[in-house]
Backbone as JSON, one array per atom type, in Angstrom:
{
  "sequence": "XXXXXXXXXXXXXXXXXXXXXXXXXXXXXXXXXXXXXXXXXXXXXXXXXXXXXXXXXXXXXXXXXXXXXXXXXXXXXXXXXXXXXXXXXXXXXXXXXXXXXXXXXXXXXXXXXXXXXXXXXXXXXXXXXXXXXXXXXXXXXXXXXXXXXXXXXXXXXXXXXXXXXXXXXXXXXXXXXXXXXXXXXXXXXXXXXXXXXXXXXXXXXXXXXXXXXXXXXXXXXXXXXXXXXXXXXXXXXXXXXXXXXXXXXX",
  "N": [[-5.07, 8.17, -6.81], [-3.89, 8.28, -9.12], [-5.98, 7.62, -11.09], [-7.22, 10.09, -10.44], [-4.93, 12.16, -11.28], [-4.77, 11.24, -13.78], [-7.53, 12.07, -15.08], [-7.08, 14.66, -14.92], [-4.74, 15.42, -16.62], [-6.03, 14.49, -18.93], [-7.65, 16.53, -19.06], [-10.13, 16.26, -18.08], [-13.09, 16.4, -15.59], [-12.53, 15.43, -11.88], [-14.9, 13.58, -9.89], [-15.56, 11.74, -8.4], [-13.65, 9.87, -5.97], [-14.52, 7.33, -5.19], [-15.34, 5.9, -7.53], [-17.44, 5.08, -8.02], [-20.64, 6.53, -8.31], [-23.15, 5.73, -7.19], [-22.13, 4.68, -4.77], [-21.34, 6.9, -3.51], [-23.76, 8.23, -3.06], [-24.69, 6.53, -1.35], [-23.05, 6.5, 0.61], [-23.12, 8.67, 2.91], [-25.33, 8.17, 4.42], [-24.82, 6.23, 5.81], [-23.38, 7.37, 8.14], [-25.64, 7.97, 10.03], [-25.89, 5.96, 11.36], [-25.74, 3.86, 14.38], [-22.83, 3.93, 16.26], [-21.5, 1.2, 16.55], [-22.91, -0.08, 14.61], [-21.89, 1.37, 12.21], [-19.0, 0.85, 12.57], [-19.46, -2.04, 11.89], [-20.28, -1.98, 8.97], [-18.62, -0.57, 7.84], [-16.21, -2.89, 8.15], [-17.23, -4.91, 7.0], [-17.55, -3.8, 4.31], [-14.94, -3.07, 3.48], [-14.0, -5.61, 3.38], [-15.19, -6.45, 1.14], [-13.56, -5.48, -0.74], [-11.24, -6.62, -0.82], [-9.34, -9.76, -2.14], [-9.7, -12.94, -2.63], [-7.64, -15.71, -0.96], [-6.66, -17.19, -2.49], [-6.19, -16.35, -4.99], [-3.77, -14.9, -4.83], [-1.9, -16.14, -6.21], [-1.62, -15.9, -8.71], [-1.35, -12.89, -9.21], [-0.28, -10.54, -11.62], [2.25, -8.46, -12.72], [2.44, -7.28, -14.81], [0.13, -6.78, -16.15], [-1.03, -5.07, -14.3], [0.76, -2.54, -14.73], [0.1, -1.89, -17.32], [-2.48, -1.43, -17.42], [-2.35, 1.07, -15.81], [-0.24, 2.74, -17.17], [-2.12, 3.15, -19.56], [-3.81, 4.43, -18.44], [-3.06, 7.48, -18.74], [-2.92, 9.97, -21.23], [-1.22, 9.89, -24.35], [1.5, 11.63, -25.16], [4.21, 13.83, -25.76], [6.11, 14.07, -22.68], [7.74, 16.62, -20.4], [9.0, 15.28, -18.05], [8.29, 12.41, -16.09], [6.98, 11.25, -13.28], [7.99, 8.2, -10.99], [7.51, 6.45, -8.44], [6.5, 5.83, -4.84], [3.16, 6.12, -3.41], [1.86, 9.09, -3.06], [0.42, 11.87, -2.15], [1.24, 14.77, -2.04], [2.94, 14.84, -4.27], [1.3, 14.24, -6.24], [0.14, 16.37, -6.41], [2.1, 17.9, -7.39], [2.65, 17.05, -9.47], [0.54, 17.13, -11.4], [0.53, 20.12, -11.13], [2.68, 20.48, -12.91], [1.93, 19.05, -15.22], [2.36, 16.39, -16.02], [2.8, 12.57, -15.91], [2.34, 10.62, -13.32], [3.85, 7.41, -12.41], [3.15, 4.47, -10.28], [4.74, 2.71, -7.8], [3.96, 1.57, -5.69], [1.6, -0.78, -4.74], [-1.55, -1.5, -2.97], [-2.41, -4.65, -1.77], [-5.23, -5.76, -0.81], [-6.21, -8.9, 1.06], [-8.86, -11.2, 1.74], [-9.76, -11.78, 5.14], [-11.45, -13.31, 7.22], [-12.93, -12.32, 10.86], [-10.52, -11.79, 11.96], [-7.88, -11.06, 14.45], [-6.88, -7.75, 15.4], [-5.12, -7.29, 17.22], [-3.54, -9.28, 17.33], [-0.57, -9.44, 16.1], [1.72, -11.58, 15.61], [0.11, -14.17, 14.94], [-0.93, -12.9, 12.37], [0.82, -12.55, 10.77], [2.09, -15.06, 10.81], [-0.32, -16.48, 9.47], [-0.39, -14.94, 7.18], [1.98, -15.75, 5.81], [2.06, -18.14, 3.66], [0.42, -16.43, 1.77], [2.39, -14.61, 1.29], [4.37, -15.91, 0.18], [2.79, -16.96, -2.09], [2.77, -14.79, -3.56], [5.03, -13.75, -3.91], [6.11, -16.08, -5.68], [4.56, -15.89, -7.89], [5.68, -13.61, -8.98], [8.79, -12.49, -8.81], [9.48, -9.92, -9.02], [8.81, -8.37, -7.27], [8.32, -7.04, -4.36], [6.92, -7.76, -1.22], [5.39, -6.26, 1.64], [3.89, -7.15, 4.14], [1.27, -5.69, 6.49], [0.49, -4.95, 9.59], [-1.33, -2.86, 11.49], [-2.53, -2.11, 14.07], [-3.25, 0.34, 14.77], [-4.04, 2.59, 12.9], [-5.37, 0.74, 11.33], [-7.47, -0.75, 12.23], [-10.35, -1.6, 12.12], [-10.29, -2.41, 9.68], [-8.44, -4.77, 9.45], [-10.07, -6.55, 11.07], [-11.45, -7.79, 9.13], [-9.74, -8.67, 7.12], [-6.46, -8.87, 5.43], [-3.51, -6.86, 5.06], [-1.42, -5.86, 2.41], [1.27, -5.0, 0.89], [2.61, -4.54, -2.59], [5.49, -3.84, -3.85], [7.14, -2.71, -6.65], [10.11, -4.02, -7.65], [11.89, -3.87, -9.82], [11.43, -2.25, -12.94], [8.23, -2.63, -14.68], [7.41, -3.88, -17.98], [5.46, -2.52, -18.93], [5.78, 0.22, -18.01], [8.53, 0.73, -19.02], [7.9, 0.97, -21.7], [6.25, 2.77, -22.18], [7.61, 5.16, -20.98], [9.58, 5.09, -22.79], [8.41, 5.95, -25.17], [7.33, 8.41, -24.56], [9.16, 10.12, -23.22], [10.64, 13.07, -24.05], [13.8, 12.34, -25.47], [17.06, 11.12, -26.04], [16.69, 7.39, -26.97], [18.87, 5.46, -26.58], [20.45, 7.3, -24.29], [18.12, 6.97, -22.49], [18.02, 4.47, -22.05], [20.14, 3.89, -20.66], [19.66, 5.15, -18.4], [17.44, 4.51, -17.4], [16.84, 1.96, -16.25], [18.2, 1.8, -13.64], [16.95, 0.68, -10.98], [15.71, 1.09, -7.66], [16.02, -1.64, -5.46], [14.49, -3.41, -3.26], [13.88, -5.35, -0.26], [12.57, -8.74, -0.37], [10.55, -9.26, 1.27], [8.96, -8.21, 3.88], [8.01, -7.08, 7.21], [5.82, -5.27, 8.78], [4.8, -3.64, 11.71], [2.35, -1.35, 13.28], [2.24, 1.48, 14.85], [1.69, 2.01, 18.76], [-0.85, 4.26, 20.43], [-1.49, 6.78, 22.48], [-3.61, 7.22, 25.31], [-4.83, 9.87, 24.87], [-4.73, 10.32, 22.21], [-2.57, 10.77, 20.68], [0.86, 9.42, 19.3], [2.6, 7.32, 20.55], [6.12, 6.58, 21.17], [7.88, 5.41, 22.84], [6.75, 3.99, 24.5], [4.87, 0.84, 25.27], [2.07, -0.42, 25.52], [1.02, -2.83, 28.54], [-0.83, -4.59, 27.77], [-0.48, -4.4, 24.83], [1.85, -5.68, 24.3], [2.1, -7.92, 25.09], [0.48, -9.24, 23.34], [1.22, -8.69, 20.46], [3.41, -9.9, 20.4], [6.48, -10.57, 18.83], [8.45, -13.13, 17.12], [11.41, -15.29, 15.76], [12.25, -14.08, 12.83], [11.82, -11.76, 13.14], [12.72, -11.14, 15.8], [15.71, -10.43, 16.26], [15.39, -7.35, 15.28], [13.23, -6.53, 16.61], [14.26, -6.32, 19.36], [16.4, -4.68, 19.15], [15.03, -2.39, 18.56], [13.87, -1.91, 20.99], [15.76, -1.88, 22.88], [16.95, 0.53, 22.06], [14.9, 2.5, 22.2], [14.85, 1.79, 25.07], [17.22, 3.61, 25.98], [16.67, 6.18, 24.72], [14.62, 6.88, 26.56], [16.6, 6.74, 29.18], [18.29, 8.71, 28.36]],
  "CA": [[-4.69, 9.12, -7.18], [-3.29, 7.87, -10.44], [-6.84, 8.23, -11.56], [-7.37, 11.97, -10.43], [-4.21, 12.83, -12.01], [-4.92, 10.9, -15.42], [-8.14, 12.86, -15.5], [-6.57, 16.06, -15.1], [-3.87, 15.43, -17.85], [-7.1, 14.55, -20.0], [-9.11, 17.51, -19.08], [-11.66, 15.94, -17.68], [-13.01, 16.78, -13.68], [-12.52, 14.11, -11.18], [-15.47, 14.21, -9.04], [-15.9, 10.34, -7.67], [-12.96, 9.22, -5.73], [-14.74, 6.02, -4.98], [-15.63, 5.45, -8.78], [-19.06, 4.6, -7.82], [-21.61, 7.31, -8.06], [-24.33, 5.13, -6.3], [-21.73, 4.62, -3.52], [-21.14, 8.29, -3.25], [-24.73, 8.76, -2.16], [-25.3, 6.02, -0.4], [-22.05, 6.61, 2.28], [-23.56, 9.66, 3.88], [-26.51, 7.24, 5.12], [-23.77, 5.26, 7.04], [-23.04, 8.29, 9.11], [-26.62, 8.07, 10.87], [-26.07, 4.57, 12.04], [-25.07, 3.9, 15.65], [-21.19, 3.55, 16.22], [-21.41, -0.29, 16.36], [-23.29, -0.5, 13.05], [-21.01, 1.94, 11.39], [-18.02, -0.06, 12.59], [-19.5, -3.4, 11.37], [-20.57, -1.83, 8.18], [-16.83, -0.51, 7.31], [-14.96, -3.62, 8.2], [-17.71, -5.49, 6.01], [-17.36, -3.18, 3.12], [-13.79, -3.02, 3.21], [-13.69, -6.86, 3.24], [-15.59, -6.74, -0.18], [-12.53, -4.9, -1.65], [-10.34, -7.54, -0.74], [-9.49, -10.76, -3.22], [-9.49, -14.47, -1.83], [-6.19, -15.7, -0.8], [-6.2, -18.58, -3.83], [-6.04, -15.42, -6.35], [-2.48, -14.35, -4.92], [-0.86, -16.72, -7.37], [-2.0, -15.01, -9.94], [-0.54, -11.94, -9.9], [0.49, -10.4, -12.92], [2.5, -7.17, -12.49], [2.58, -6.55, -16.53], [-1.3, -5.97, -16.63], [-1.08, -3.74, -13.46], [1.32, -1.63, -15.17], [-0.57, -1.82, -18.47], [-3.63, -0.85, -17.16], [-2.03, 2.15, -15.27], [-0.1, 3.75, -17.94], [-3.34, 3.5, -20.15], [-4.89, 5.98, -17.84], [-2.85, 8.64, -19.05], [-2.81, 10.55, -22.68], [0.04, 9.5, -25.0], [2.07, 12.68, -25.64], [5.4, 14.14, -25.16], [6.4, 15.0, -21.53], [9.3, 16.73, -20.18], [9.18, 14.34, -17.11], [7.21, 11.28, -15.26], [7.27, 10.8, -11.84], [8.16, 6.91, -10.86], [7.7, 6.11, -6.94], [5.5, 5.51, -3.98], [2.09, 6.69, -3.31], [2.39, 10.53, -2.07], [-0.7, 12.8, -2.38], [1.92, 15.93, -2.38], [3.75, 14.67, -5.4], [0.27, 14.0, -7.24], [-0.17, 17.46, -6.87], [3.27, 18.5, -7.98], [2.58, 16.59, -11.0], [-0.82, 18.02, -12.05], [0.69, 21.58, -11.75], [3.77, 20.16, -13.96], [1.0, 18.24, -16.56], [3.21, 14.93, -16.19], [2.5, 11.36, -15.14], [2.89, 9.65, -12.2], [3.84, 5.8, -12.16], [2.99, 4.33, -9.0], [5.86, 1.82, -7.61], [3.56, 0.31, -4.39], [0.23, -1.1, -4.48], [-1.97, -2.36, -1.77], [-3.71, -5.76, -2.39], [-5.71, -6.73, 0.11], [-6.64, -10.41, 1.33], [-9.92, -11.68, 2.9], [-9.05, -12.61, 6.31], [-12.58, -12.73, 8.19], [-12.66, -12.72, 12.24], [-9.16, -12.0, 12.38], [-7.61, -10.27, 15.76], [-5.87, -6.86, 15.03], [-3.73, -6.78, 17.9], [-2.64, -10.29, 17.3], [0.38, -9.73, 15.02], [2.25, -12.55, 14.98], [-0.65, -14.77, 14.32], [-1.61, -12.35, 11.28], [2.14, -12.94, 9.99], [1.86, -16.66, 10.3], [-1.06, -16.95, 8.52], [-0.06, -14.32, 5.61], [3.16, -16.25, 5.17], [1.5, -18.67, 2.54], [0.19, -15.65, 0.83], [3.37, -13.85, 0.45], [5.28, -16.77, -0.69], [2.11, -17.21, -3.2], [2.67, -13.61, -4.19], [6.88, -14.28, -4.78], [6.16, -17.01, -7.03], [4.01, -15.12, -9.0], [6.75, -12.88, -9.97], [9.85, -12.54, -7.91], [10.23, -8.67, -9.35], [8.09, -7.44, -6.87], [8.81, -6.95, -2.6], [5.98, -7.76, -0.4], [5.5, -5.7, 2.86], [2.75, -7.36, 5.23], [1.36, -4.51, 7.43], [-0.51, -5.08, 10.66], [-1.11, -1.58, 11.95], [-3.95, -1.64, 14.79], [-3.62, 1.96, 15.27], [-5.08, 3.1, 11.83], [-6.28, -0.44, 10.56], [-8.11, -1.58, 13.26], [-11.64, -1.83, 11.76], [-10.0, -3.57, 8.5], [-7.91, -5.66, 10.0], [-11.26, -7.7, 11.37], [-11.54, -8.55, 8.05], [-8.89, -8.38, 5.62], [-5.09, -8.47, 5.69], [-2.89, -5.77, 4.16], [-0.03, -6.44, 1.73], [1.9, -3.64, -0.2], [3.49, -4.77, -3.14], [6.33, -2.99, -4.43], [7.91, -3.43, -7.94], [11.57, -3.84, -7.48], [12.37, -3.67, -11.17], [10.59, -1.28, -13.96], [7.54, -3.53, -15.75], [7.82, -3.44, -19.39], [4.89, -1.39, -19.98], [6.43, 1.22, -17.93], [9.24, 0.89, -19.69], [7.83, 1.26, -22.82], [5.86, 4.55, -21.84], [8.82, 6.08, -20.74], [10.9, 5.37, -24.18], [7.53, 6.42, -26.15], [6.74, 9.61, -24.44], [10.07, 11.09, -22.94], [12.1, 13.36, -25.16], [15.33, 12.49, -25.07], [17.68, 9.76, -27.01], [16.4, 6.18, -26.68], [20.01, 5.1, -25.9], [20.7, 7.72, -22.97], [17.3, 6.81, -21.53], [18.14, 2.97, -21.41], [21.06, 3.65, -19.6], [19.67, 5.97, -17.09], [15.95, 4.44, -17.08], [16.69, 0.69, -15.32], [18.65, 1.73, -12.34], [15.86, 1.06, -10.11], [15.93, 0.77, -6.6], [15.54, -2.69, -5.17], [14.43, -3.78, -1.49], [13.81, -6.56, 0.52], [11.49, -9.25, -0.76], [9.45, -9.66, 2.09], [9.05, -7.19, 4.97], [6.52, -7.09, 7.97], [5.36, -4.01, 9.55], [3.58, -3.59, 12.85], [1.67, -0.34, 13.74], [2.98, 2.23, 16.25], [0.54, 2.31, 19.15], [-1.33, 5.52, 20.7], [-1.72, 7.0, 24.03], [-5.2, 7.63, 25.56], [-4.79, 11.25, 24.13], [-4.68, 10.09, 20.51], [-0.89, 10.97, 19.95], [1.44, 8.32, 19.02], [3.41, 6.76, 21.64], [7.23, 5.91, 20.56], [8.43, 5.45, 23.68], [6.11, 2.79, 25.55], [4.01, 0.1, 24.69], [1.31, -1.32, 26.73], [1.74, -4.46, 28.73], [-1.52, -5.71, 26.8], [0.01, -5.03, 23.59], [3.17, -6.26, 24.09], [1.74, -9.68, 25.07], [-0.39, -9.78, 21.97], [1.82, -8.39, 19.42], [4.99, -10.48, 20.82], [7.11, -11.39, 17.62], [9.48, -13.95, 17.08], [11.69, -15.45, 14.33], [13.41, -13.25, 11.98], [11.57, -10.1, 13.46], [13.2, -10.92, 17.29], [16.67, -9.39, 16.61], [14.88, -6.09, 15.29], [12.43, -5.84, 17.85], [15.1, -6.14, 20.71], [17.3, -3.44, 18.71], [14.12, -1.43, 18.95], [13.63, -1.72, 22.44], [17.11, -1.15, 23.65], [16.94, 2.12, 21.73], [13.94, 3.34, 23.46], [14.86, 2.03, 26.65], [18.37, 4.54, 25.81], [16.0, 7.06, 25.05], [14.34, 7.21, 27.88], [17.51, 6.99, 30.12], [18.93, 10.02, 28.06]],
  "C": [[-4.2, 9.21, -8.83], [-4.88, 8.17, -11.28], [-7.21, 9.53, -11.68], [-6.75, 12.46, -11.78], [-4.38, 12.33, -13.51], [-5.92, 11.76, -16.09], [-7.96, 14.53, -15.85], [-5.78, 16.17, -16.3], [-4.94, 15.39, -19.0], [-8.04, 15.61, -20.14], [-10.36, 17.5, -18.78], [-11.81, 15.79, -15.62], [-13.02, 15.05, -13.32], [-13.75, 14.11, -9.97], [-16.0, 12.72, -8.05], [-14.46, 9.7, -7.2], [-13.31, 7.58, -5.29], [-14.84, 5.36, -6.5], [-16.78, 4.94, -8.96], [-20.28, 5.57, -7.58], [-22.54, 7.19, -7.07], [-23.96, 5.25, -4.85], [-21.58, 6.01, -2.52], [-22.51, 8.49, -2.49], [-25.08, 8.28, -1.36], [-24.21, 6.13, 1.08], [-22.59, 7.34, 2.92], [-24.6, 9.25, 4.77], [-25.91, 6.61, 6.17], [-23.75, 6.1, 8.12], [-24.1, 8.43, 10.49], [-26.71, 7.04, 11.74], [-25.52, 4.6, 13.58], [-23.63, 3.2, 15.36], [-21.1, 2.01, 15.66], [-21.56, -0.36, 14.91], [-22.67, 0.03, 12.03], [-19.6, 1.09, 11.24], [-18.17, -1.15, 11.7], [-19.75, -3.21, 9.77], [-18.99, -1.49, 7.26], [-16.37, -1.55, 7.22], [-15.95, -4.57, 7.05], [-17.28, -4.97, 4.24], [-15.98, -2.82, 2.54], [-13.35, -4.49, 2.83], [-14.3, -7.02, 1.83], [-14.56, -6.37, -1.51], [-11.35, -5.87, -1.6], [-10.44, -8.98, -2.06], [-9.13, -12.06, -2.07], [-8.21, -14.59, -2.08], [-5.57, -16.77, -1.91], [-5.72, -17.49, -5.04], [-4.59, -14.88, -6.23], [-1.53, -14.93, -5.88], [-0.93, -16.33, -8.57], [-1.62, -13.81, -10.36], [0.04, -11.51, -10.74], [0.87, -8.72, -12.77], [2.56, -6.26, -13.92], [1.02, -6.14, -16.59], [-1.68, -4.62, -15.4], [-0.68, -2.39, -14.23], [0.91, -1.27, -16.72], [-1.67, -0.81, -18.48], [-3.2, 0.62, -16.79], [-1.35, 3.19, -16.59], [-1.17, 3.63, -19.47], [-4.13, 4.34, -19.89], [-4.54, 6.93, -18.37], [-2.32, 8.93, -20.75], [-1.09, 9.9, -23.36], [0.44, 10.96, -25.74], [3.81, 12.87, -25.35], [5.29, 14.72, -23.77], [7.88, 15.07, -20.79], [9.85, 15.91, -18.64], [8.02, 13.72, -16.82], [7.93, 10.97, -13.78], [7.04, 9.31, -11.42], [8.08, 7.07, -9.26], [6.28, 5.41, -5.84], [4.25, 6.35, -3.82], [2.41, 7.76, -2.32], [1.2, 11.51, -2.7], [0.23, 14.32, -2.63], [2.53, 15.77, -3.9], [2.55, 14.18, -6.41], [0.03, 15.26, -7.76], [0.83, 18.11, -8.02], [3.39, 17.89, -9.65], [1.36, 17.45, -11.71], [-0.14, 19.14, -12.26], [2.05, 21.31, -12.64], [3.17, 19.86, -15.4], [1.97, 16.86, -16.78], [2.65, 13.83, -15.58], [2.87, 11.27, -14.11], [2.6, 8.27, -12.55], [3.97, 5.41, -11.2], [4.2, 2.8, -8.75], [4.98, 1.04, -6.64], [2.21, 0.33, -4.87], [-0.55, -1.48, -3.4], [-3.17, -3.12, -2.14], [-4.06, -6.21, -0.73], [-6.44, -8.06, 0.11], [-7.77, -10.29, 2.01], [-9.54, -12.22, 3.79], [-10.44, -12.54, 7.48], [-12.36, -12.91, 9.72], [-11.33, -12.89, 12.56], [-8.91, -10.8, 13.92], [-6.92, -8.97, 15.64], [-4.79, -6.51, 15.73], [-3.01, -7.97, 17.95], [-1.81, -10.41, 16.17], [1.07, -10.67, 14.55], [1.28, -13.66, 14.46], [-1.13, -14.33, 12.91], [-0.25, -12.81, 10.31], [2.49, -14.17, 9.67], [1.06, -16.99, 9.23], [-1.14, -16.09, 7.26], [1.34, -14.83, 5.08], [2.62, -16.85, 3.83], [1.23, -17.79, 1.47], [1.57, -15.02, 0.42], [4.23, -14.75, -0.15], [4.63, -16.93, -2.11], [2.49, -15.68, -4.4], [4.38, -13.52, -5.26], [6.54, -15.06, -5.93], [5.41, -16.6, -7.89], [4.8, -14.28, -9.79], [7.46, -12.2, -8.96], [10.35, -11.0, -8.18], [9.44, -7.91, -8.22], [8.7, -7.66, -5.13], [7.17, -7.22, -2.25], [6.08, -7.2, 1.25], [3.92, -6.3, 3.2], [2.55, -6.4, 6.36], [0.34, -5.01, 8.77], [-0.58, -3.46, 11.79], [-2.72, -1.7, 13.0], [-4.26, -0.33, 15.09], [-4.71, 2.44, 14.13], [-5.78, 2.05, 11.21], [-7.32, -1.04, 11.11], [-9.48, -2.3, 12.58], [-11.16, -2.97, 10.42], [-9.58, -4.48, 8.68], [-8.86, -6.93, 10.73], [-11.66, -8.43, 10.37], [-10.74, -9.15, 7.2], [-7.53, -8.46, 6.09], [-4.17, -7.82, 4.77], [-1.5, -6.19, 3.62], [0.25, -5.3, 0.68], [2.63, -4.41, -1.05], [4.04, -3.57, -3.98], [7.33, -3.44, -5.58], [9.66, -3.26, -7.7], [12.75, -3.95, -9.06], [11.18, -2.93, -12.21], [9.82, -2.37, -14.89], [7.66, -2.73, -16.96], [6.67, -2.56, -19.72], [4.84, -0.11, -19.34], [7.65, 1.65, -18.71], [9.28, 1.62, -20.99], [7.07, 2.78, -23.09], [6.62, 5.15, -21.56], [9.73, 6.27, -22.27], [9.46, 6.13, -24.95], [7.51, 7.49, -25.84], [7.93, 11.22, -23.49], [10.91, 11.77, -23.94], [13.29, 13.6, -24.95], [15.69, 11.29, -25.94], [17.31, 8.52, -26.42], [17.85, 5.62, -25.95], [20.17, 6.02, -24.4], [19.66, 7.5, -21.73], [17.3, 5.25, -20.88], [19.04, 2.86, -20.24], [20.71, 4.3, -18.62], [18.22, 5.13, -16.13], [15.98, 3.16, -16.04], [17.5, 0.46, -14.19], [17.65, 1.86, -11.03], [16.34, 0.37, -8.66], [15.3, -0.39, -6.04], [15.74, -2.72, -3.7], [14.29, -5.19, -1.25], [12.62, -7.54, -0.34], [10.28, -9.54, -0.24], [9.94, -8.91, 3.38], [7.78, -7.49, 5.97], [6.73, -5.78, 8.77], [4.49, -3.85, 10.45], [3.51, -1.59, 13.29], [2.1, 0.48, 14.86], [1.56, 2.68, 17.11], [0.61, 3.71, 19.65], [-1.58, 5.44, 21.95], [-3.49, 7.34, 24.15], [-5.53, 9.01, 24.8], [-4.95, 11.17, 22.72], [-3.18, 10.23, 19.96], [-0.22, 9.73, 20.08], [2.55, 8.34, 20.16], [4.87, 5.84, 21.34], [7.92, 5.34, 21.53], [7.9, 4.15, 24.64], [5.43, 2.03, 25.08], [3.36, -0.96, 25.8], [1.53, -2.61, 27.15], [0.89, -5.27, 27.57], [-1.22, -5.86, 25.23], [1.11, -5.46, 23.11], [3.04, -7.84, 24.22], [1.1, -10.27, 23.98], [0.53, -9.52, 20.66], [3.46, -8.78, 19.44], [5.23, -10.84, 19.26], [8.26, -12.23, 17.88], [10.37, -14.26, 15.59], [12.48, -14.43, 13.77], [13.29, -12.06, 12.59], [12.44, -9.94, 15.03], [14.54, -10.1, 17.29], [16.27, -7.75, 16.47], [13.88, -5.78, 16.1], [13.25, -6.03, 18.77], [15.99, -4.95, 20.03], [16.18, -2.17, 18.95], [14.05, -1.36, 20.36], [14.78, -1.38, 23.26], [17.43, 0.45, 23.03], [16.08, 3.0, 22.22], [14.35, 3.21, 24.49], [16.53, 3.26, 26.88], [18.03, 5.94, 25.78], [15.43, 7.77, 26.12], [15.26, 7.71, 29.17], [17.92, 8.55, 29.77], [18.09, 11.39, 28.45]]
}
C-alpha cells in the first residue's frame, strides 16, 4: 500500500502488487494445479518471503523508516497520516494527495513443518525471536500472531510477527519536519506524543464454523485441546471464556 500510494503521488501507474512482473505472469498458472499442489506451492512460496530466525537480532527500525520516507516525493504536504496498515486510509491519503507512514510491519520468520493449530508450541518457539527483536530495538512492540483460520497454509512454513513502532523513528521525524508547513516548534511539541503499547503480545485467531462464519461463542473441542494456553495468557483466556459463557446464558 505504501508503494502504491508513493507511485500515485509521483504520478506513476501502479501495476504490480508483487513488484515482480515475472511472478505476476506465473501466478495464474498455479490456479490450474490440483488443490494439494496449489496449497504446497502457496506454503513454499510464503516461506521464501520469510527471513531466517538468526537475522531477527539485526533488525534496524531506522533503515526501514528511511526506506519508507524515501518512497515519497519531497514537497510540502497539508497533512501526513501515521498509523497501522489500512486500505481505506490509503485511498483517503491518495484522494488528499498526502503520504502515509506505516506504524506496523509484518516480519515473517521461516518455521518449516510447523503445526498451525498448536498455538502454545508456536508461542514457545517464537519467544527467542521476540527477545532478539526487542534486544535489537526497544522502541518497537512485537505481536506474535497465530491464526489457524486465515493463515493456515502460511503457518505450516513460517511464523507471523508484527512489529509496531512505539516511538517515531528519526526518519519519520525528519520527513515531517521538512514537509509539513508549520512552525518547527509547534510541530516538535505535537509530534512526539506517540501512543506506546505493550512490548510483547500474543494473538490467537478466531475459529470458524463449517459454514465459514466466525464462531465467537464456541471453540471446537479439538481446537481447545491443541490451542490451549498457559503462563501469562492464562488469566486473559479465562476471562474471555467467562465472558463468552455469560453471553450464552444471557
